[in-house]
Every structure is written in C-alpha cells, then in structure tokens.
C-alpha positions in Angstrom: 19.7 24.6 -57.2 22.1 27.5 -57.5 21.7 31.0 -58.9 23.0 29.9 -62.3 20.2 27.3 -62.7 17.6 30.0 -63.0 16.9 32.7 -65.7 14.5 35.7 -65.5 11.2 35.5 -67.3 11.0 37.9 -70.2 9.0 41.2 -69.6 9.5 40.8 -65.8 8.9 44.0 -63.8 12.1 46.1 -63.2 13.9 46.5 -59.9 12.5 50.0 -59.7 9.0 48.5 -59.6 9.6 45.4 -57.5 12.6 44.8 -55.2 13.6 41.1 -55.4 16.3 38.7 -54.2 17.6 36.7 -51.3 17.0 38.1 -47.9 16.9 37.2 -44.2 14.4 40.0 -43.6 11.5 37.5 -43.9 11.1 34.8 -41.3 12.2 31.4 -42.8 10.1 28.3 -42.9 10.9 25.4 -40.5 14.2 23.9 -41.8 14.8 26.8 -44.2 18.4 28.0 -45.0 20.1 31.3 -44.3 18.0 33.2 -46.8 14.7 33.1 -48.6 13.9 34.6 -52.0 11.5 37.6 -51.6 9.7 40.4 -53.4 8.5 43.9 -52.3 6.6 46.2 -54.6 8.0 49.7 -54.8 5.6 51.4 -57.2 1.9 51.7 -56.5 1.0 52.3 -60.2 2.5 49.2 -61.7 0.7 46.0 -62.6 2.8 43.0 -63.7 4.9 40.1 -62.6 8.4 39.0 -62.0 9.7 35.4 -62.1 12.4 32.9 -62.7 12.4 29.7 -64.7 14.6 26.6 -64.5 17.2 26.8 -67.4 18.9 23.5 -66.8 19.4 20.9 -69.6 16.3 18.8 -69.8 14.0 21.5 -68.5 14.1 23.9 -71.5 11.4 22.8 -72.3 10.3 19.7 -70.3 9.2 17.5 -73.2 7.0 18.8 -76.0 4.0 16.6 -76.4 2.4 13.1 -76.1 5.2 11.6 -78.2 7.7 12.5 -75.6 7.8 9.7 -72.9 9.2 12.1 -70.3 7.0 15.0 -71.1 6.3 16.0 -67.5 7.6 18.0 -64.6 7.2 18.3 -60.9 7.8 21.8 -59.4 8.0 22.1 -55.6 8.7 24.8 -53.1 7.6 26.7 -50.0 5.4 29.8 -50.7 4.3 32.6 -48.4 2.2 35.7 -48.6 4.1 38.1 -46.3 2.4 40.7 -44.0 2.0 43.9 -46.0 0.3 47.3 -45.6 -2.6 45.7 -47.5 -3.6 42.1 -47.9 -4.6 42.1 -51.5 -3.0 43.1 -54.8 -0.4 40.3 -55.0 0.2 36.6 -55.3 3.2 34.2 -55.2 3.2 30.9 -57.0 5.0 28.0 -58.7 4.4 27.3 -62.4 4.8 24.5 -64.9 4.4 24.1 -68.6 4.9 27.8 -69.3 4.8 28.2 -73.1 7.2 30.4 -75.1 10.8 29.9 -75.9 12.2 31.2 -73.7 9.2 32.1 -71.7 7.9 35.5 -70.5 5.4 36.7 -67.9 2.9 37.0 -70.8 3.0 33.3 -71.5 0.3 30.8 -70.3 1.1 28.0 -67.9 -0.3 26.0 -65.0 0.1 28.2 -61.8 -0.1 26.8 -58.3 0.1 29.2 -55.4 -1.7 31.5 -52.9 -4.7 33.5 -54.2 -4.9 37.2 -54.2 -7.4 37.5 -51.5 -7.8 37.7 -47.7 -8.5 35.1 -46.5 -6.7 33.3 -49.3 -6.7 29.7 -50.7 -4.2 27.4 -52.3 -5.3 27.5 -56.0 -4.4 26.0 -59.3 -5.2 28.1 -62.4 -4.5 27.9 -66.1 -3.6 31.4 -67.3 -0.9 33.9 -68.1 1.9 34.3 -65.5 1.2 38.0 -65.6 -2.2 37.5 -64.0 -1.0 35.4 -61.0 -3.4 33.5 -58.8 -6.4 35.6 -59.4 -9.7 34.4 -57.8 -11.6 36.4 -60.5 -10.6 33.9 -63.2 -13.4 32.2 -65.0 -14.6 28.8 -63.6 -12.9 27.0 -66.4 -9.5 28.6 -65.7 -9.7 27.7 -62.0 -8.7 24.0 -62.1 -8.8 23.5 -58.3 -8.7 25.2 -55.0 -8.3 24.3 -51.3 -11.4 23.8 -49.2 -9.5 25.6 -46.4 -9.0 29.4 -46.3 -6.0 31.0 -44.6 -5.5 34.3 -42.8 -2.6 36.6 -43.5 -2.3 36.9 -39.8 -1.3 33.3 -39.5 2.0 34.0 -41.4 2.0 30.5 -42.9 4.5 28.9 -45.2 2.8 26.4 -47.6 5.1 23.7 -49.0 3.5 22.9 -52.4 4.1 20.5 -55.2 2.7 20.6 -58.7 3.0 17.5 -61.0 2.1 18.0 -64.7 2.4 14.9 -66.9 1.5 14.6 -70.6 -0.5 11.4 -71.1 0.0 9.3 -74.2 -3.2 10.6 -75.7 -2.2 14.3 -75.2 -4.2 15.0 -72.0 -2.2 16.7 -69.2 -2.7 15.1 -65.7 -2.2 17.7 -62.9 -1.7 16.7 -59.3 -1.4 19.0 -56.3 0.2 18.1 -53.0 1.4 19.8 -49.8 3.8 18.8 -47.1 3.3 19.9 -43.4 6.4 21.9 -42.6 5.7 21.8 -38.9 6.2 18.1 -38.9 8.4 17.6 -41.9 11.1 20.3 -42.1 12.3 21.8 -45.4 15.9 20.7 -44.8 15.0 17.0 -44.5 13.7 16.0 -48.0 13.6 12.4 -47.2 11.0 13.0 -44.5 8.5 14.9 -46.7 5.0 13.5 -46.5 3.3 14.7 -49.7 -0.5 14.6 -49.3 -3.3 15.7 -51.6 -4.5 19.2 -50.7 -8.1 19.0 -49.3 -10.5 20.4 -51.9 -8.4 19.0 -54.8 -9.3 15.7 -56.5 -6.7 13.3 -55.2 -6.8 11.4 -58.5 -5.7 14.6 -60.2 -7.1 17.1 -62.7 -7.2 16.2 -66.4 -6.7 19.1 -68.8 -8.1 17.2 -71.7 -7.5 17.4 -75.5 -11.3 17.8 -76.0 -11.0 21.1 -74.1 -13.8 20.2 -71.7 -11.9 21.0 -68.4 -10.5 24.4 -69.2 -12.0 25.4 -72.6 -8.6 25.5 -74.2 -6.0 22.9 -75.4 -3.8 21.4 -72.8 -0.3 22.8 -72.3 2.5 20.4 -73.4 6.1 20.6 -72.2 7.3 24.1 -71.5 9.2 25.6 -68.6 8.8 25.5 -64.8 9.7 28.0 -62.1 8.3 30.5 -59.6 6.9 34.0 -59.8 5.1 36.9 -58.1 2.3 38.9 -59.6 1.2 42.3 -58.3 -1.6 44.8 -59.2 -1.0 48.5 -58.6 -0.3 48.1 -54.8 2.6 49.4 -52.8 4.8 47.3 -50.5 3.1 44.0 -51.2 5.5 41.2 -50.1 5.9 37.5 -50.7 8.6 34.8 -50.5 9.6 31.3 -51.6 12.2 28.8 -50.4 13.3 25.2 -50.8 12.7 25.1 -54.6 13.0 21.8 -56.4 12.3 20.8 -60.0 12.1 17.2 -61.3 11.4 15.4 -64.5 8.4 13.1 -64.4 7.7 10.1 -66.6 
C-alpha cells in the first residue's frame, strides 16, 4: 500500500507534538523494507493520538451492518514499542471498525496492539483511538490479552492480525493472530503462519448485540488503520511496518 492509500485521522496530534513518518532510524523487522513508519513525542505536556486510516474504495467504510455480506475487515501489520527514556506513556496499535465518517482519534473502534505498560502485553480493547491500548480500561472494554508479557529490553516486533466480521445476526466476531517473524519474514507473505495468540480464545471473541461482552453495542463496518497514543510523556517512540488491509466475508 502506498502513501496515497492512507489518510490522517481527524484531530490527530500536530507535528510539533509528535514527529511521525518513514525512517530508517529504527531497526527494521526481519524482512522489513528500507524504512518503517515511526513516531516520537516532542511535547511532554500533550496527551492524544495520531493515526492513519485506509481510504481505498471498499474500505470507507468496510460494510455497514449485518445486511452487508462483506461487512468485515482484516488489518495486519508489525508493531513495536521502541526503547524510550521512559517505558510507559505510549502505545502503538492497529484498529478496525473505527466509527465516524471520516474517522477521528475521538472515535471508537476495536484496537489491537501493545499495552501501555512495562512489561507489556498484546491486548485487544474496545474504546476510543485517543485512549490507545490502556491496561486501565474496564474489564468489559478489554476483550482479550496475551498470557505472555514482554520486556521493552527485548526490542521485539510483533506481527499481528485483527479480523472483525459482522455476523448475519449483528454480532461482531473478532479473531486475533500473530506470525513469528523470526521464522516467517515480513517480505515473504506466502510463508506467514498465522496462529492464535496464547491467552486469546482461538474460536474468537464475540461482541454481541445483547451487549453482554462489552456492555455496549457491537461496532459495524467503519474504517481500519494504525495509530499511536501518548500521555504527557517526552520522547516516547513506536513503529509499524508491513501493513496490509483485506476485506473479509
């Protein structure tokens, strides 16, 4: 996907607050290209988020409800929390079903990424993009998390995949996968081995129309993309690479 395939989320933080863009100043994942997309916070007083969403035909939005037979999306990419002067106050993530038209960082979506903690976890939450992957969400907002915890010192890239499919009755089925980049490099898509993330239900998480799982109605259709959230912390850094978006039926 090229630069023209992405658009900035509304109300994103300004460049004076968060530097962003392609760089080779961050070590690339196995099989990564010449650059990765990265962020670095420049203002210790600012709390907010910056992100991009897919603006291709068929993804704006991805379906709109249970009457849409292809009302689903699969957002994939490698995500990393980069060594920073402090190890909390930021989180990078993928998102799907972001509401709004076009979406902004204030809109709600399903967010899959690396939690704002040290050690951190892979976590799926339902909430505003602005809030990022915050482990302080209520139990109903945290839809799943990895059983494993990871240290910032490990400098790990996590190749993640979030499938969000609207079922005929209006439930949204969410499935979370990861691919081991040490064995299956980013530049060989045909070799990817998508496995359920330990700690997540392999059968998927159902955000149901009865609002039992999350306490709020499921999110239909919407936009997918990637983002970075920060909370009043200077020089917090993260990166993404190998981004892919698919329609799911």
